[in-house]
C-alpha positions in Angstrom: 45.7 1.1 32.3 44.6 -1.9 30.4 43.7 -1.5 26.6 40.6 -2.8 24.9 40.7 -7.0 25.2 37.7 -7.1 23.3 40.0 -10.3 21.4 40.1 -12.1 24.6 36.1 -12.2 24.2 34.2 -13.6 21.6 31.5 -10.5 20.9 31.1 -9.6 17.4 32.1 -5.7 16.9 28.5 -5.0 15.8 27.3 -6.1 19.4 27.8 -3.2 22.2 27.1 -5.6 25.0 26.7 -3.4 28.3 25.3 -5.9 31.0 27.7 -7.6 33.0 26.3 -7.0 36.1 23.7 -9.6 34.9 25.8 -11.9 33.0 29.0 -11.3 31.6 30.2 -12.7 28.1 32.8 -15.8 28.6 36.4 -15.1 27.7 37.4 -17.1 25.2 39.5 -19.4 27.1 36.9 -20.0 29.6 34.8 -21.4 26.9 37.8 -24.0 25.7 38.2 -24.9 29.1 34.6 -25.5 29.4 34.7 -27.8 25.3 37.8 -29.6 26.9 36.0 -30.5 30.6 32.9 -31.7 28.6 35.4 -34.0 26.1 37.4 -35.0 29.5 34.1 -36.2 31.0 33.3 -38.5 28.1 36.2 -40.5 29.1 35.7 -41.1 32.7 38.0 -43.9 33.1 40.7 -40.7 32.7 39.0 -39.1 35.6 40.9 -39.9 39.0 39.9 -38.9 42.8 43.3 -36.4 43.2 42.0 -34.9 40.1 38.6 -33.6 41.7 40.2 -32.5 44.7 42.6 -30.1 43.1 39.5 -28.9 41.1 38.1 -27.5 44.3 41.4 -26.6 46.0 42.8 -24.7 43.1 39.5 -22.6 42.4 39.5 -21.8 46.3 43.0 -20.8 45.9 42.0 -18.3 43.3 39.3 -16.6 44.8 41.0 -15.7 47.4 43.7 -14.2 46.1 41.0 -11.7 44.2 39.7 -10.7 48.0 43.6 -10.8 49.9 42.3 -13.9 52.0 43.9 -17.9 52.5 42.5 -20.6 50.7 41.1 -21.8 53.6 39.2 -19.2 54.4 37.0 -20.0 51.2 34.1 -22.4 50.9 32.2 -23.5 47.6 29.4 -23.2 47.0 26.0 -22.7 44.3 25.0 -19.3 44.3 25.3 -16.3 46.9 22.0 -17.1 48.3 23.8 -20.6 49.8 26.8 -18.6 51.2 23.9 -16.0 52.9 22.0 -19.1 54.2 24.9 -20.3 55.8 26.1 -17.1 57.7 22.5 -17.1 58.7 22.7 -20.4 59.7 25.8 -19.3 62.3 25.1 -16.1 63.5 22.6 -15.5 67.0 20.0 -12.9 66.7 17.5 -12.4 69.7 14.4 -10.4 70.5 14.6 -6.6 70.3 17.6 -7.1 68.0 18.0 -6.1 64.4 19.4 -6.8 61.0 20.7 -3.6 58.9 20.1 -3.9 55.4 19.5 -1.6 52.3 16.8 -0.2 50.7 15.6 -2.3 47.6 19.0 -4.6 48.3 19.2 -7.6 46.0 17.2 -10.5 47.1 19.8 -13.3 47.9 21.1 -10.9 50.6 17.4 -10.1 52.1 14.9 -13.2 52.1 17.0 -14.9 54.8 17.3 -12.2 57.0 13.2 -11.5 56.8 12.7 -15.3 58.0 15.4 -15.1 60.4 14.3 -11.7 61.5 10.5 -13.2 61.9 11.6 -16.6 63.9 13.7 -14.4 66.2 11.4 -11.6 67.0 13.8 -9.2 65.7 13.5 -6.1 63.8 14.1 -5.6 59.7 16.5 -2.1 59.9 16.2 -0.6 56.1 18.3 1.5 55.3 16.6 4.6 53.1 18.1 5.5 49.8 19.9 8.7 50.1 19.8 11.5 47.8 23.5 11.5 46.6 24.1 8.0 46.2 25.9 8.1 49.7 24.8 4.8 51.6 27.0 5.1 54.2 26.4 7.6 56.3 22.9 6.1 56.2 24.0 2.8 57.4 26.2 3.8 60.0 23.6 5.6 61.8 21.4 2.6 61.5 23.8 0.5 63.0 23.4 0.6 67.0 23.9 -1.3 69.9 20.8 -3.5 69.3 22.1 -4.5 66.0 23.0 -8.2 65.7 24.0 -8.2 61.7 24.5 -6.0 58.9 23.8 -7.8 56.2 25.1 -5.6 53.2 26.6 -5.4 49.5 30.0 -3.5 48.4 27.6 -1.3 45.9 24.0 -1.0 45.1 22.9 -3.7 42.3 20.9 -1.4 40.5 23.0 2.2 40.2 26.8 0.7 41.3 25.8 3.3 44.7 28.6 2.7 47.0 29.1 2.3 50.4 32.7 2.3 52.6 32.6 -1.4 53.8 35.9 -0.4 55.5 33.9 2.3 57.9 31.1 -0.2 58.2 33.1 -2.7 59.4 34.4 -0.7 61.8 31.0 0.2 63.1 30.0 -3.3 63.3 32.6 -4.3 65.6 32.4 -1.1 67.8 28.7 -2.4 68.6 29.4 -6.3 67.8 27.0 -6.6 65.3 28.1 -9.4 62.5 28.9 -8.1 59.2 28.0 -10.0 56.0 28.7 -8.6 53.0 27.3 -10.1 49.3 30.1 -9.1 47.1 28.4 -10.3 43.9 28.3 -7.1 42.6 32.1 -6.0 43.7 34.6 -9.2 43.4 36.8 -9.2 40.3 36.1 -5.6 39.1 36.6 -3.8 42.7 39.4 -4.0 45.1 38.9 -5.8 48.2 40.5 -6.5 51.0 38.8 -8.4 53.5 41.8 -8.4 56.1 40.7 -4.7 56.0 37.4 -4.9 55.8 37.1 -7.7 58.4 33.4 -9.3 57.4 32.5 -12.3 59.3 31.5 -13.8 55.8 31.4 -12.5 52.3 29.0 -14.2 49.8 30.2 -14.1 46.0 28.3 -15.7 42.7 31.0 -16.3 40.3 28.9 -15.6 36.8 28.5 -12.0 36.9 32.0 -10.0 37.2 34.3 -13.1 38.1 33.7 -14.4 34.3 32.9 -17.6 35.2 29.6 -20.0 34.9 26.6 -19.7 36.4 25.7 -22.1 39.3 29.0 -21.9 40.9 29.7 -19.1 43.9 32.1 -18.9 46.8 32.0 -18.1 50.4 34.5 -16.5 52.7 34.2 -17.0 56.4 36.5 -15.2 58.5 38.9 -17.1 60.8 36.3 -17.4 64.2 33.4 -18.4 61.8 35.0 -21.5 60.2 33.9 -24.1 63.3 29.7 -23.8 62.3 27.4 -26.0 61.0 27.1 -26.3 57.4 23.7 -26.8 55.4 24.8 -29.9 54.2 26.9 -32.8 55.3 28.5 -35.4 53.1 32.0 -37.0 52.7 33.6 -33.7 51.0 33.3 -31.4 54.3 34.1 -34.1 56.4 38.0 -34.5 57.7 39.5 -37.3 56.0 42.5 -37.5 58.7 39.7 -38.4 61.3 38.6 -41.4 59.4 37.9 -44.4 61.1 36.1 -47.0 59.1 33.9 -46.0 56.6 33.3 -42.4 58.2 34.6 -39.3 59.3 31.9 -37.8 62.0 34.9 -34.9 62.5 34.2 -31.7 59.9 37.1 -29.8 58.1 38.9 -27.1 60.1 38.7 -24.9 57.2 35.6 -23.2 55.2 35.5 -26.4 53.3 33.1 -27.6 56.1 30.5 -25.2 54.0 31.5 -26.9 50.7 28.2 -27.7 48.9 27.9 -31.0 47.9 29.5 -32.3 44.6 31.8 -29.1 44.8 34.3 -30.7 42.6 32.0 -30.0 39.4 34.6 -31.0 36.4 32.0 -28.8 34.2 32.3 -25.7 36.2 35.5 -25.5 37.8 38.2 -25.7 35.2 36.0 -22.8 33.9 36.1 -20.5 37.0 39.6 -21.3 36.9 40.6 -20.4 33.4 39.0 -16.8 34.5 40.1 -16.2 37.3 43.8 -16.9 36.6 42.7 -13.8 33.8 41.5 -11.3 36.0 44.7 -12.0 38.4 46.7 -11.8 35.3 45.1 -8.4 34.7 44.7 -7.0 38.2 41.5 -6.0 40.0 42.9 -2.8 40.5 43.8 -2.6 36.6 40.5 -3.7 36.0 38.5 -1.3 37.9 40.6 2.0 36.8 39.7 0.9 33.0 36.3 0.1 33.2 36.0 3.7 35.4 37.6 5.2 32.3 34.4 3.9 30.4 31.9 4.8 33.2 33.1 8.0 33.8 32.5 8.6 30.1 29.2 6.8 30.2 28.1 9.5 33.1 29.5 12.8 31.2 27.3 11.8 27.8 24.6 10.8 30.5 25.1 14.1 32.1 25.1 16.1 28.7 21.2 14.5 28.0 20.1 15.5 31.7 19.6 11.7 32.9 20.5 11.4 36.6 23.2 9.1 38.0 24.8 8.8 41.5 28.2 10.8 41.6 31.6 10.1 40.7 32.3 10.0 44.9 29.9 7.6 45.5 29.3 5.3 43.1 31.4 2.0 42.0 33.8 2.1 39.2 32.7 -0.8 37.0 28.7 0.0 36.6 26.6 2.7 36.8 22.6 3.3 36.7 21.6 6.5 34.6 18.0 7.8 34.6 16.1 9.5 32.2 14.5 12.3 33.0 11.0 10.5 32.1 12.0 7.0 33.4 12.5 4.0 31.1 9.4 3.8 29.2 7.9 0.5 28.6 9.5 -1.2 25.6 13.1 0.8 25.4 15.0 -2.3 26.8 13.6 -4.6 24.2 13.9 -2.0 21.2 18.1 -1.2 22.5 18.3 -5.1 22.1 16.9 -5.2 18.6 19.6 -3.0 17.9 22.1 -4.7 19.5 22.8 -3.1 22.3 22.1 -4.6 25.8 21.8 -2.9 29.5 19.4 -3.8 32.0 16.4 -1.8 33.7 17.0 -1.4 37.4 14.3 0.3 39.4 13.8 3.5 37.8 17.2 3.3 36.0 18.9 2.0 33.1 21.7 0.1 34.8 25.1 0.3 32.2 27.9 -2.2 33.1 30.8 -2.5 30.9 33.8 -4.7 30.6 37.2 -5.2 29.1 35.7 -5.8 25.9 33.8 -2.2 25.5 35.4 0.5 24.0 34.8 4.2 22.5 33.1 2.5 19.7 30.2 1.1 22.1 29.6 3.9 24.2 29.1 5.9 20.9 26.3 3.1 20.1 24.7 3.5 23.3 23.9 7.0 23.4 23.1 7.5 19.3 20.6 4.1 20.6 19.2 6.6 23.7 18.8 9.6 21.4 16.6 7.1 18.9 14.6 6.0 21.3 14.5 8.6 24.2 13.0 11.8 23.9 15.7 15.0 24.6 
């Protein structure tokens, strides 16, 4: 179990920040890497092409370790929506088939499927929220012989309610459906093993639980999905060993064929590398269990006040949504922020998403503020 790591973040004592599921605070080492990268960019003559290529390869290898994949399985992308669009462009869907998603699923893993279904004459099969917070039975029931794609998260972005990805992966393989995962609210804070889950594609933005900058994301592609068509064509995703004259017309044989243009960002990549090195040093399992102690404590306090939340067995360990009896009143989130307590309204719930900078004192601040602004 990890002790509070507040000293590694620049989070002042008077700030109770519980909004990592929106934007994580930077580690000090990540900020330092960013400042150093900007300083280096000033002297462009000191930058060489080998360094550019090494940055992309290093960051994809680090992310691969977080999900138990190999570096060749990872593409560097700008957003989850980009990775999901790659998946959508390379998966078959016929008239009369369906795509399985969750009720109130995050837009980045929803809009592209609505469009694809409309073009194909297929159905969007939306799994309704379960009263007990357990999505898995409904998802397993929804995936049938006529399902082409299950496009799902590891946990629901509003309240952390869980899905059993291994069980869903098995069901997808039984019926021949493709499995696409949005791991943005999981990777870096929840154990993920693509060798056990066996998704076809897994997309993940870096600015939440990977403690990394905005406009950077990753896409995992299973071995049988690494020969598809990328969204962009550029020098970086073509095979330099097949170059004849000025051009190589052969795409890379790895997931790097799906890399975005200008993947070798001289500022973002060093920051992401610093962040993921620290995550790996802590260990995702240790992070998950340590944050679980915080969310269990939050759940206990919420229960004492009559707030609803997913039960422990059906929620992620790293964040939780709580719903006061009267809902989330207008002005509550702004009032909390004015008191330096930061959470997020998500649907009918208040989403509380800590990280290792948080401690018992922050939780006491959080519930003292709730008691001030919410009727009991």
